[in-house]
C-alpha positions as CSV (number, residue, x, y, z in Angstrom):
1,M,0.0,0.0,0.0
2,V,1.2,3.5,-0.8
3,L,0.0,6.5,1.2
4,G,1.2,9.7,-0.2
5,D,5.0,9.2,-0.4
6,I,5.1,6.4,2.1
7,E,5.1,2.7,1.3
8,V,3.4,0.5,3.9
9,R,3.9,-3.3,4.1
10,R,2.9,-5.9,6.7
11,V,5.2,-8.7,7.9
12,V,3.3,-11.3,9.9
13,E,5.0,-13.3,12.6
14,V,2.0,-15.4,13.8
15,D,-1.3,-15.4,11.9
16,R,-4.7,-16.2,13.4
17,F,-3.6,-16.5,17.0
18,P,-6.8,-17.7,18.8
19,L,-8.1,-15.9,21.9
20,P,-11.5,-16.6,23.5
21,A,-13.6,-13.6,22.5
22,A,-15.5,-13.6,25.8
23,T,-12.2,-13.5,27.6
24,I,-10.3,-10.9,25.6
25,T,-13.2,-8.4,25.5
26,P,-15.4,-9.5,28.4
27,D,-17.5,-6.3,28.3
28,V,-18.6,-6.7,24.7
29,P,-22.1,-8.3,24.6
30,D,-22.3,-11.6,22.8
31,E,-25.0,-10.2,20.5
32,V,-22.5,-7.6,19.1
33,W,-20.4,-10.5,17.8
34,R,-23.4,-12.4,16.5
35,D,-25.0,-9.3,14.8
36,N,-21.8,-8.7,12.9
37,E,-21.0,-12.3,12.0
38,D,-21.3,-11.7,8.3
39,W,-18.1,-9.6,8.2
40,L,-16.3,-10.8,11.4
41,A,-16.0,-14.4,10.1
42,P,-13.7,-15.9,9.1
43,D,-10.9,-13.4,9.5
44,H,-11.6,-12.0,12.9
45,W,-13.9,-14.5,14.7
46,D,-15.0,-18.2,14.7
47,P,-18.7,-18.3,15.5
48,A,-18.6,-22.0,16.2
49,G,-15.7,-22.0,18.6
50,G,-16.1,-18.5,20.0
51,D,-12.4,-17.6,19.4
52,A,-11.3,-14.2,18.1
53,F,-8.2,-14.2,15.9
54,A,-5.2,-11.9,16.4
55,A,-2.3,-11.4,14.0
56,I,1.1,-10.8,15.6
57,Q,2.7,-8.5,13.0
58,T,5.0,-5.6,12.1
59,W,4.1,-2.6,9.9
60,V,7.0,-1.7,7.7
61,L,7.1,1.9,6.5
62,R,9.4,3.5,4.0
63,S,9.5,7.2,4.6
64,E,12.0,9.8,3.4
65,G,14.5,7.2,2.5
66,K,14.3,5.5,5.8
67,T,12.9,2.1,6.9
68,V,10.7,2.2,10.0
69,L,9.3,-0.8,11.8
70,V,6.2,-0.4,13.9
71,D,6.2,-3.1,16.7
72,T,8.4,-6.2,16.5
73,G,6.3,-9.1,17.6
74,I,7.1,-11.9,20.1
75,G,10.6,-13.0,19.1
76,N,12.3,-16.4,19.2
77,G,13.6,-18.3,22.1
78,R,11.9,-16.3,24.9
79,V,11.1,-17.4,28.4
80,R,7.5,-16.4,28.9
81,P,6.0,-18.4,31.8
82,G,2.9,-16.1,31.9
83,V,2.1,-16.8,28.2
84,P,2.9,-20.4,27.4
85,A,2.1,-19.9,23.7
86,F,5.0,-17.4,23.5
87,E,7.5,-19.7,25.2
88,H,10.5,-20.6,23.0
89,L,8.8,-19.5,19.8
90,D,10.7,-20.4,16.6
91,T,9.5,-18.6,13.5
92,D,11.0,-17.4,10.3
93,Y,10.2,-13.7,11.0
94,L,13.6,-12.4,9.8
95,D,13.2,-14.4,6.6
96,R,9.8,-12.8,6.1
97,L,11.3,-9.3,6.7
98,A,13.9,-10.2,4.1
99,A,11.2,-11.2,1.6
100,A,9.8,-7.7,2.2
101,G,13.2,-6.3,1.2
102,V,14.3,-5.5,4.8
103,R,17.6,-6.7,6.2
104,P,18.3,-6.0,9.9
105,E,21.0,-3.6,9.1
106,D,18.7,-1.6,6.8
107,V,16.3,-0.6,9.6
108,D,16.7,3.0,10.7
109,V,13.9,3.3,13.3
110,V,12.0,0.8,15.5
111,I,8.9,2.0,17.1
112,N,7.5,0.1,20.1
113,T,3.9,1.4,20.5
114,H,4.1,0.0,24.0
115,L,6.1,-2.6,25.9
116,H,3.9,-5.7,26.1
117,G,5.8,-8.8,25.1
118,D,4.2,-9.3,21.7
119,H,5.3,-5.9,20.5
120,I,9.0,-5.9,21.5
121,G,10.3,-9.4,21.0
122,W,12.3,-8.9,17.8
123,N,14.0,-5.8,19.3
124,T,16.7,-8.3,20.1
125,R,18.0,-11.7,19.1
126,D,20.2,-14.3,20.8
127,E,23.8,-14.1,19.8
128,G,26.2,-16.5,21.6
129,G,23.9,-16.7,24.6
130,S,23.4,-12.9,24.9
131,W,20.6,-10.7,23.8
132,V,21.7,-8.1,21.4
133,P,19.8,-5.5,19.2
134,T,18.4,-7.2,16.1
135,F,18.7,-3.9,14.2
136,P,22.2,-2.6,14.8
137,N,21.8,0.7,13.0
138,A,18.3,1.6,14.3
139,S,17.1,4.1,16.9
140,Y,14.5,2.4,19.1
141,L,11.7,4.8,20.1
142,I,10.4,3.6,23.5
143,P,7.7,5.3,25.5
144,A,9.3,6.7,28.7
145,A,6.2,5.9,30.8
146,D,6.3,2.2,29.8
147,H,10.1,2.1,30.4
148,A,9.5,3.1,34.0
149,Y,6.4,1.0,34.4
150,F,7.8,-2.3,33.2
151,G,11.4,-1.8,34.4
152,P,13.1,-4.0,37.0
153,E,12.5,-1.5,39.8
154,R,8.8,-2.6,40.0
155,G,9.7,-6.2,40.2
156,D,6.7,-8.5,41.0
157,A,4.3,-5.5,40.8
158,V,4.4,-6.1,37.0
159,R,1.9,-8.8,35.9
160,V,3.5,-12.1,35.3
161,D,2.6,-12.1,31.6
162,N,4.6,-8.9,31.2
163,R,7.4,-9.5,33.6
164,Y,10.1,-11.0,31.4
165,G,10.2,-8.9,28.3
166,F,12.0,-5.9,29.6
167,A,15.2,-7.9,30.5
168,D,15.6,-9.6,27.1
169,S,14.0,-7.1,24.7
170,I,14.4,-3.6,26.2
171,A,17.4,-3.5,28.5
172,P,19.9,-4.7,25.8
173,V,18.8,-1.9,23.5
174,V,19.3,0.6,26.3
175,R,22.7,-0.8,27.1
176,A,23.7,-0.5,23.4
177,G,22.8,3.2,23.4
178,Q,20.1,2.7,20.8
179,A,17.1,3.6,22.9
180,V,15.3,7.0,22.6
181,L,12.9,7.5,25.5
182,W,10.1,9.9,24.6
183,E,7.0,11.3,26.2
184,G,4.0,13.4,25.1
185,T,4.7,13.6,21.4
186,H,7.7,12.8,19.2
187,R,8.4,13.8,15.6
188,V,9.9,10.8,13.7
189,D,10.2,12.7,10.4
190,S,8.1,15.3,8.4
191,H,5.4,12.6,7.7
192,L,5.4,10.6,10.9
193,S,4.8,11.6,14.5
194,L,4.1,9.7,17.8
195,E,1.5,10.7,20.2
196,A,0.7,9.4,23.7
197,A,-2.6,7.4,23.9
198,P,-2.4,5.9,27.5
199,G,-4.5,3.3,29.1
200,H,-3.7,0.0,27.6
201,T,-0.3,0.7,29.2
202,P,0.8,4.0,30.8
203,G,3.0,4.8,27.7
204,S,0.8,3.4,24.9
205,A,1.2,5.5,21.8
206,V,-0.2,5.9,18.3
207,L,1.8,6.8,15.2
208,R,0.3,9.3,12.9
209,L,1.0,9.5,9.2
210,A,0.4,12.5,7.0
211,S,1.7,12.6,3.4
212,G,0.1,14.5,0.6
213,S,-3.7,14.1,1.0
214,D,-3.4,10.7,2.8
215,R,-3.8,10.3,6.5
216,A,-3.3,7.2,8.7
217,V,-2.9,6.2,12.3
218,F,-1.2,3.1,13.6
219,T,-3.0,2.4,16.9
220,G,-1.0,-0.4,18.6
221,D,-3.3,-2.1,21.1
222,L,-6.0,0.5,21.4
223,F,-8.0,-2.2,19.5
224,H,-7.4,-5.9,19.7
225,V,-10.5,-6.9,17.8
226,P,-12.8,-5.0,15.3
227,V,-15.8,-5.0,17.7
228,Q,-14.0,-2.4,19.8
229,I,-14.5,0.1,17.0
230,L,-18.3,-0.5,17.4
231,E,-18.0,-0.6,21.2
232,P,-15.1,1.7,22.0
233,C,-15.8,1.8,25.7
234,C,-15.2,-1.9,26.0
235,G,-11.5,-2.6,26.7
236,S,-9.5,-5.8,26.5
237,A,-8.4,-8.0,29.3
238,F,-4.9,-6.8,28.8
239,C,-5.5,-3.1,29.6
240,E,-3.7,-1.7,32.6
241,D,-6.2,1.2,33.0
242,P,-9.4,0.3,31.1
243,K,-11.1,3.6,31.6
244,E,-8.2,5.6,30.4
245,A,-7.8,3.2,27.4
246,A,-11.5,3.8,26.5
247,R,-11.0,7.6,26.5
248,S,-7.9,7.2,24.2
249,R,-9.9,4.9,21.9
250,V,-12.8,7.3,21.6
251,R,-10.4,10.3,21.0
252,V,-8.4,8.4,18.3
253,L,-11.5,7.1,16.6
254,G,-13.1,10.6,16.5
255,R,-10.1,12.1,14.8
256,A,-9.8,9.2,12.4
257,A,-13.4,9.6,11.4
258,D,-13.3,13.4,11.1
259,E,-10.0,13.5,9.2
260,A,-10.3,10.4,7.1
261,E,-7.4,8.6,8.8
262,L,-7.0,5.0,7.8
263,V,-6.7,3.0,11.0
264,F,-3.9,0.3,11.3
265,P,-4.4,-1.7,14.5
266,A,-1.6,-3.9,15.6
267,H,-3.5,-7.2,15.6
268,F,-6.2,-7.1,13.0
269,G,-6.0,-9.9,10.5
270,G,-7.6,-9.9,7.1
271,S,-7.0,-6.6,5.3
272,G,-5.5,-5.3,8.5
273,A,-6.5,-1.6,8.1
274,V,-9.9,0.0,8.2
275,E,-11.7,3.3,7.5
276,V,-14.1,4.4,10.2
277,R,-17.1,6.7,10.4
278,R,-19.2,8.2,13.0
279,A,-22.5,6.3,13.6
280,G,-24.7,8.3,15.9
281,G,-23.0,8.4,19.2
282,K,-20.7,5.6,18.3
283,F,-18.5,4.5,15.3
284,G,-18.8,2.2,12.4
285,I,-16.7,0.7,9.7
286,S,-16.9,2.3,6.3
287,R,-14.5,-0.1,4.4
288,W,-11.6,-2.3,4.8
289,A,-8.4,-1.3,3.1
290,S,-7.0,-3.4,0.3
């Protein structure tokens, strides 16, 4: 996909990762899923089994001659006792990046929209028993609030499913001098800017794209499943502050609808990106990007 002067590609690490819909979004009424079965199935929901499907993926942007990665997935060889499905994963993610024309040394900027383990894993890779930055020439843009929240100082106060990623996926980048901690807003280049959208985590962020007449927003985990566009006050089971996350969702959706921003959530399968509209006091889906 090309938006203005920016090329956007998707590299999928894990496709159709199943999560029980009633668990991942417990506040979404079952009838919302059922009433929208005609477009939720099969890419986003299995009506028979009740599972929602998440894609673990990276958005690759080419902007102003630079290669930018938005989120880096789970990573291989991790110890993740809180998420058994992520334990010692072994995927061909780097080969898939290469197929998209991206070698690790080509990457200029890595953006972690937040520091949950399925967004930071390929920040690093195992080299001789040590974790080292996967992308040796990149600056890693890391929300300062998440750096503090998930850091070792908080110890067991961090939920067990998020407790191990900092040591193997963030600390090595900091030690290598490649981390840029930011807060509030951060300009990546003349087309791309980061903006805080807290709630899912304290430092959760969205990346805004503006090039020519095209607009887009990469929303990280503001949305896990498409029904959260229809019911933006309903959070996910992974939100650290559900009420704040809902406020961020409504704000981001409002701007996306009003300014015709294409929405790129981190985990949507299928087309992966969606155009939204206002629908009374809520929001609806105008079309899926292709």
